[in-house]
N, C-alpha and C positions, 0 to 999 in steps of 0.2 A: 502591932507586931506583924511582921511579914509571914505569909503562909509558907510552910516548908514544902518544897517541890519533891514529889515522889521520885525515886530512882527509876530509870528506864529498865526495860527487860535486859538489855545488854549490860548495863552496870550491875544489875543483880547477878547475872551470870559470872561476871568477873569477880565479884565478891565471893560467890560460892566457890569458884575455882581456887581463889586465894585461900579460903578457909580450908578446903580440902588439903592443900599443900601444907598449911600451917599445922593441921592436925596430924598429918603424916610425919612432919618434923618433930612434933611434940611426942608422938608415940615412939619414934626412934630414940629421942634423947631421954625420955623419962621412963620408958619401959624396956625397950630392946637393949639399949646400951648398958644400963645397970645390970640387967639379967645376964647378958653375954659376958660382961667383965667379971661378974661374980662366979659364973660357971667355968669360964676358961682361965681366969686369973690374969688375963692380958688386956691391954687397952683396946677398946672398940675402934675399929676402922670405919669411919662413916663413909668414906669414898667407896662407892659401889654397894652401899648399905640400903636399908629399907627406903629411905627417902629417894635415893637415886633410882631404885627399882620402880617405885611408885611414879616418879616423874616420867620415866620412860614409857610407862603404860598409858599415859594421857598427855599427848603433846601440847594441848591447850593449857593444862595445868602447869606444865613445865614452862611454857611461854610466860604465863602470868607470874609464876614464882620468880623466874629470872628477872623480869621487869621490876617486880617488887624489890628484890634484893639489890638491884642496881639503884633504884630510887632511895632505898634505905641508906646506902653508902653515900649517895649525893647529899641527902639531908644531914647525915652525920658530919660530912665535910663542911657543909654550909654552916651548921651549928657551931662547929669548932672554930671556924673563922669568925663568926659572930662573937663567941665567948672570948676569943683572943682580943678582938677589937674592944670589947667592953672592958676587959682587964687593962688594956693599954690606956683607955680613956680614964680609968680610975686614977692613974698615976699623974695625970695632967691637970 
């Protein structure tokens, strides 16, 4: 079995920054949003909310988060194309 290569310090920093952004998004969606909606009776507006404020506080986290979001959209699109091709192949 091949030995697993350790992550570089730079890779670890990227993972850490991504984890920070994901936790901020999780706090917003699972804590702040429900509490705000319960208290005000109105839908929570995420634009300008907790995650946006957090991302503005650390440009590196914002950069990693935006790159991650872009990659997620690309992977979703690629997967959809793959699934559609598989479905088309089933009929032939």
